[in-house]
C-alpha positions as CSV (number, residue, x, y, z in Angstrom):
1,M,14.9,12.6,8.4
2,H,18.3,10.9,8.6
3,S,16.5,7.8,7.3
4,V,15.8,9.5,4.0
5,G,19.3,11.0,3.6
6,Y,18.7,14.5,5.0
7,T,20.9,15.5,8.0
8,P,19.9,18.9,9.3
9,N,21.6,20.5,12.3
10,R,19.6,21.6,15.4
11,Q,19.1,25.1,14.1
12,Q,17.7,23.8,10.7
13,V,15.3,21.5,12.6
14,K,14.1,24.4,14.8
15,E,13.6,26.5,11.6
16,M,11.7,23.7,9.9
17,I,9.4,23.2,12.9
18,G,8.8,26.9,13.1
19,K,7.8,27.0,9.4
20,L,5.6,23.8,9.6
21,D,3.9,24.5,12.9
22,T,1.5,27.0,11.4
23,A,-0.9,26.6,14.3
24,K,1.9,27.3,16.8
25,K,1.0,24.3,18.8
26,G,4.6,23.6,19.7
27,Y,5.0,20.4,17.7
28,V,4.8,19.1,14.1
29,T,2.2,16.5,13.2
30,L,3.2,13.5,11.0
31,E,1.2,15.1,8.1
32,E,3.2,18.4,8.6
33,F,6.4,16.5,8.9
34,S,5.8,14.8,5.5
35,E,6.0,18.3,4.0
36,V,9.7,18.4,4.9
37,L,10.3,15.2,2.9
38,K,8.4,16.3,-0.2
39,P,11.4,18.0,-2.0
40,R,13.6,15.0,-1.3
41,E,11.0,12.6,-2.7
42,I,10.9,14.4,-6.0
43,K,14.7,14.3,-6.4
44,G,15.3,10.7,-5.4
45,D,13.8,7.3,-5.7
46,V,10.8,7.6,-3.5
47,R,10.1,4.0,-3.0
48,N,13.7,3.2,-2.0
49,E,14.0,6.2,0.4
50,A,10.6,5.5,2.0
51,T,11.4,1.8,2.3
52,T,14.7,2.6,4.0
53,A,13.0,5.1,6.3
54,F,10.4,2.5,7.2
55,A,13.0,-0.1,7.9
56,K,14.9,2.2,10.2
57,M,11.8,3.1,12.2
58,N,10.7,-0.5,12.3
59,A,13.7,-1.7,14.3
60,D,12.0,-4.8,15.7
61,K,11.1,-5.9,12.1
62,S,7.5,-6.5,13.1
63,G,6.3,-4.9,9.8
64,K,4.7,-2.0,11.6
65,I,5.8,1.2,13.1
66,S,4.6,1.1,16.7
67,F,4.3,3.9,19.2
68,G,7.6,2.8,20.7
69,D,9.3,2.8,17.3
70,L,8.2,6.4,16.5
71,K,9.0,7.6,20.0
72,R,12.5,6.2,19.7
73,V,13.1,7.9,16.3
74,L,11.8,11.2,17.5
75,M,14.0,11.0,20.6
76,E,17.0,10.2,18.3
77,L,16.2,13.4,16.4
78,G,16.1,15.4,19.6
79,E,12.3,15.9,19.5
80,N,10.6,15.7,22.9
81,L,6.9,15.1,22.2
82,S,4.3,14.0,24.6
83,D,2.8,10.5,24.3
84,E,-0.4,12.1,23.1
85,Q,1.3,13.9,20.4
86,I,3.1,10.8,19.2
87,K,-0.2,8.9,19.2
88,A,-1.8,11.6,17.1
89,M,1.0,11.3,14.6
90,I,0.4,7.6,14.3
91,Q,-3.4,8.2,13.9
92,V,-2.7,10.3,10.7
93,A,-1.4,7.3,8.8
94,D,-3.1,4.4,10.7
95,K,-6.0,3.6,8.3
96,D,-6.9,0.3,9.9
97,N,-7.0,1.8,13.4
98,D,-4.7,-0.9,15.0
99,G,-2.5,1.8,16.6
100,Q,0.4,1.1,14.3
101,V,1.5,2.1,10.9
102,S,2.0,-0.7,8.4
103,Y,4.4,-0.6,5.4
104,A,1.4,0.0,3.1
105,E,0.0,2.8,5.3
106,F,3.4,4.4,5.5
107,M,3.9,4.2,1.7
108,D,0.4,5.7,1.2
109,M,1.2,8.5,3.5
110,M,4.5,9.2,1.7
111,Y,2.9,9.2,-1.8
112,Q,0.1,11.4,-0.6
113,A,2.7,13.8,0.7
114,K,4.4,13.8,-2.7
115,Q,1.1,14.7,-4.4
116,M,0.5,17.8,-2.2
């Protein structure tokens, strides 16, 4: 969330997770997480914000967000998700089933979230 210019405190993050985790599974999926970004996307330049977020997640500059990239970002945000939960988040956006999220897949996910 910091990557797209939104800096919530811990309490705000807990409140967001509580609101988004409608199934009360104890975590938020990538699809649910994209709901948090929706209001920000409408206000700002979606492509620039999404590109910045992708670049920050893709620290090794491989062109894809890997399991390790997503896990690192989630840990930086104070989220303690299991490996299975992180893999499930990747699967939401991973259209070519290579286990990673490419820039195109990430942008598709961001634009789909905006349309919801």
